C-alpha positions in Angstrom: 117.4 109.7 105.5 120.4 107.9 107.0 120.8 108.3 110.7 124.6 109.1 111.1 125.4 109.0 115.0 128.8 107.7 114.7 131.9 109.8 113.9 135.5 108.8 113.5 138.6 111.0 113.0 140.8 110.1 109.9 143.4 109.3 112.3 141.3 106.8 114.2 140.0 105.4 111.0 143.3 104.6 109.7 144.1 102.8 112.9 140.7 101.0 113.1 139.8 100.7 109.5 138.9 96.9 109.6 136.6 97.3 112.7 135.0 100.4 111.2 134.3 98.7 107.9 133.0 95.5 109.8 130.6 97.6 111.8 129.3 99.4 108.6 128.9 96.1 106.8 127.5 94.1 109.8 125.1 96.7 111.2 124.6 99.0 108.3 125.9 101.8 110.7 127.3 104.7 108.8 130.3 106.6 110.0 131.2 110.3 109.3 134.9 110.7 108.8 136.1 113.9 110.3 139.4 115.9 110.1 140.1 118.4 112.9 136.5 117.9 114.0 134.8 118.8 110.7 132.9 116.2 108.7 134.8 115.2 105.6 133.1 112.1 104.1 130.7 109.2 105.0 131.3 105.6 105.1 128.3 103.7 104.3 127.6 100.1 103.3 127.4 99.0 99.7 123.8 98.0 100.1 123.0 101.3 101.8 124.7 103.2 99.0 122.9 101.2 96.3 119.5 102.0 98.0 120.3 105.6 98.0 121.2 105.4 94.3 117.9 103.7 93.5 116.1 106.3 95.5 117.8 109.2 93.5 116.9 107.5 90.2 113.4 107.4 91.2 113.2 110.8 92.6 114.9 112.2 89.6 112.5 110.4 87.0 109.7 113.1 86.1 107.4 110.1 85.0 107.8 108.4 88.4 107.1 111.7 90.3 104.1 112.4 88.2 102.8 108.9 89.0 103.3 109.3 92.6 101.6 112.7 92.6 98.6 111.1 90.6 98.3 108.3 93.2 98.3 110.7 96.2 95.7 112.9 94.6 93.7 109.8 93.8 93.9 108.4 97.4 93.3 112.0 99.0 90.0 112.1 96.7 89.0 108.8 98.2 90.0 106.5 95.5 92.1 103.5 96.0 93.0 102.0 99.5 95.5 102.1 102.2 98.4 99.6 102.0 97.0 97.6 104.9 93.6 97.3 103.2 95.2 96.2 100.2 97.4 93.5 102.0 94.2 92.3 103.8 92.3 92.2 100.5 95.0 90.2 98.8 95.1 87.6 101.5 91.2 87.3 101.5 91.6 86.2 97.9 94.0 83.3 98.8 
């Protein structure tokens, strides 16, 4: 989930567009564009947008969702290992 704690009115955005875009790009800080105090749009970095699109693609793929459910069930049943254990196991093989 994107943490949206910056808002800017459309009027302010028109005057300060360059600095808003620079902050979005540099810090990956999203901005909510407002009109009369009501949220209208969101400005996010290209990287953030691409990551959201990838997540949506994964979450809308039934095969991927089934694999995640199977992995969670296997882990809950005591099969598999935690990520930390996996990383430690991989490093011990080196």
